[in-house]
C-alpha positions in Angstrom: 21.9 23.5 -13.5 19.1 21.0 -13.9 15.7 21.8 -15.2 12.5 21.1 -13.3 11.3 19.1 -16.4 13.1 16.2 -18.0 12.6 14.3 -21.2 10.8 11.1 -21.8 14.2 9.3 -22.3 15.4 10.6 -18.9 12.2 9.3 -17.3 12.6 5.9 -19.0 16.3 5.7 -18.0 15.5 6.7 -14.4 12.8 4.1 -13.9 14.7 1.5 -16.0 11.8 1.0 -18.5 11.5 1.4 -22.3 10.5 4.7 -23.8 7.4 2.9 -25.1 6.4 2.2 -21.5 6.5 5.9 -20.8 4.3 6.4 -23.9 1.8 3.9 -22.4 1.8 5.9 -19.2 0.9 9.0 -21.1 -1.9 7.3 -23.2 -3.5 5.6 -20.2 -5.7 8.4 -18.8 -5.5 8.8 -15.0 -2.2 6.8 -14.6 0.0 9.9 -14.3 -1.5 12.6 -12.1 -2.2 16.1 -13.6 0.8 18.4 -13.2 3.5 15.7 -13.5 4.0 16.2 -17.2 3.3 18.7 -19.9 3.1 18.6 -23.7 5.5 20.8 -25.6 4.8 20.7 -29.3 5.0 17.1 -30.2 7.0 16.0 -27.1 6.4 15.7 -23.4 8.3 16.9 -20.4 8.1 15.4 -17.0 8.6 16.4 -13.4 10.7 13.5 -12.2 10.4 14.2 -8.4 6.6 14.3 -8.6 6.6 11.0 -10.7 8.8 9.3 -8.1 6.5 10.4 -5.3 3.4 9.3 -7.2 4.8 5.8 -8.0 6.0 5.4 -4.4 2.6 6.3 -3.0 0.9 4.0 -5.5 3.2 1.1 -4.6 2.5 1.6 -0.9 -1.2 1.8 -1.6 -1.1 -1.5 -3.5 1.0 -3.1 -0.8 -1.4 -1.9 1.9 1.3 0.1 3.6 0.8 3.4 5.2 2.9 6.0 3.3 5.9 7.3 5.1 7.5 10.7 4.5 11.1 10.0 3.4 13.8 12.3 4.7 14.9 15.0 2.3 17.5 13.6 -0.1 17.1 10.0 1.2 17.1 7.2 -1.4 13.7 5.7 -2.1 13.3 1.9 -2.4 10.0 0.5 -3.7 8.9 -2.8 -2.3 6.2 -4.5 -4.2 4.3 -7.7 -3.1 4.6 -10.7 -5.4 1.8 -13.3 -5.4 3.6 -15.8 -7.6 6.4 -17.7 -5.8 8.0 -18.6 -9.2 8.2 -14.9 -10.1 10.0 -14.2 -6.8 12.4 -17.1 -7.5 13.1 -15.8 -11.0 13.9 -12.3 -9.6 16.1 -13.8 -6.9 18.1 -15.7 -9.5 18.8 -12.4 -11.3 20.2 -10.7 -8.2 24.0 -11.2 -7.9 25.3 -12.5 -4.6 28.7 -11.6 -3.2 30.6 -14.0 -1.1 33.5 -12.6 1.0 35.5 -13.6 4.0 35.3 -11.3 7.0 39.1 -11.5 7.2 39.6 -10.2 3.6 41.0 -6.8 3.2 38.4 -4.3 2.1 
């Protein structure tokens, strides 16, 4: 049974960032909406679903896209605009490509 709140490490793993990045999100006032995390002693606990929704809405706002309501349980993909073509090329180089012949057995 999963808890509503998750640890900082789980948040960092989920968003593929360092734990220190999550620390920065906590320190920067106003970045994380109220109610998405709580302080328990010297540690923090986070509501992962609410963080996902917040970051999705923020990415859509920055991209100038009207937010869509995802279907329940549907995977969420963030699409962020890139102004620097070199940055886009660098990211494209990191994405593996898979070549296959349509006649190959799957």
